[in-house]
N, C-alpha and C positions, 0 to 999 in steps of 0.2 A: 505495501501501498505507501503512495506517493503522500505524500505531505505536502500542504502550502511552507512557507520562507515565511514560520512567523517566530516571533522573539524568544516565546516562548517554545518551541520545538529547540531553537538552535540549540538556549544555555543546555543539555543534557547531549548532543554530537559529539561536540569537542570548546573547551576552557580553558582560558589563558594562563599558564606558569610563569615561572622566571625567567626561563629560556626558551620558549616560546608557547606551541599553542600543543595541549593534547586533544586525539580525534577520533574517536570512535567510527570506524567504518567496515561494511553489511557485504562481502567481494560474494560473486559469484564468476568459478569457472567457469573452460570451455564456452561461452558466450555465443555467439553471434559473431560481434563485434566487441570490444570495446566505447565504452563511456560511463561518463557518469549521471547518475538516473535519480535524484536527489537524494531529500529524507526518506529513512524507512525508521518504525517503530514495533518492536518483538512483540511478544505475549506479556513481555513482565514490563514494559511502558519505555523500554530506553531506546530511545531514538539514535541512532546510526548514518551515516551516508552511504545511501546504494554504492558500487561501485561494478558491471561488467565489465568482465576479464575476459579475450579471448585467448587467453594461453589458462594451457593445460597447468594443474596444478604440481605438476612433478619437475620434483627437484630446483625450488624455486621459484622458476620460472614466472608461476601466477606474481607474487610475490616482486620479482623485478619488476611485470610489468605493470602491478600496480605502482607502484616507484614512480614510474615511469608518465604514466596518466595522469599522477596528479601532481607533477612535475610540471609538467604538461601545461594544464586548466588554470594553474595557479601561480603560474610564471615563474616556477619556484629552480634552486636545484637539486638533483636527485639524493644527492650528497647531506640534505640538511631533512631529506628524509628521514626516518627510522621505524622500524617496528619496535613496538615498548612487549605484545603479547599481540599471541593468536598467530604467531607466523603458520601454522600447520594446520592452520582453521580458519572456518567461513569471516569469524568474527577476528577481529582485529583494533586495537587501540596502536595508533600511530605516534611518532613527534615532529609536530612541524619547527625545526628550530627559528629564533630571531623573533623581532618585532613582535609582540601577543598582536597588542591593537593589529595593524596594519596587516600581518593575517589573518585576523578575523575577519575585520573588513570586507579583505578578499574571498574568504569565505563564504561570505552572510552574498556575496555580488552571485558565486558560482550558483548558487544555491534560490538563488531566486529568482521563481519562475517568470517566463517574459510574452506579455499577452496570453493571452483565451487558447 
């Protein structure tokens, strides 16, 4: 279920910390194409950014594809995105290093729906 971008929804999906932003991501590997689908809420009410990846989850290919896709979408360096937890699961916690307010602004812009 993709939700509208709303300040109340953004808070659980990502948050600033002392050296960047913590980002919750839900990955769907082996998709038809790579893309960022917006926000989803799981059964426990936790919001995550939904990302489809064409890569298979074999030998880190999906994780590398995830980092590359987010780096391209956010105009970010790949080395500034790290997987903090969930490297072998669909639900992951990432860390985006840098200025937290600027990163949050980029994420909000990326996740804000455009038009009908």
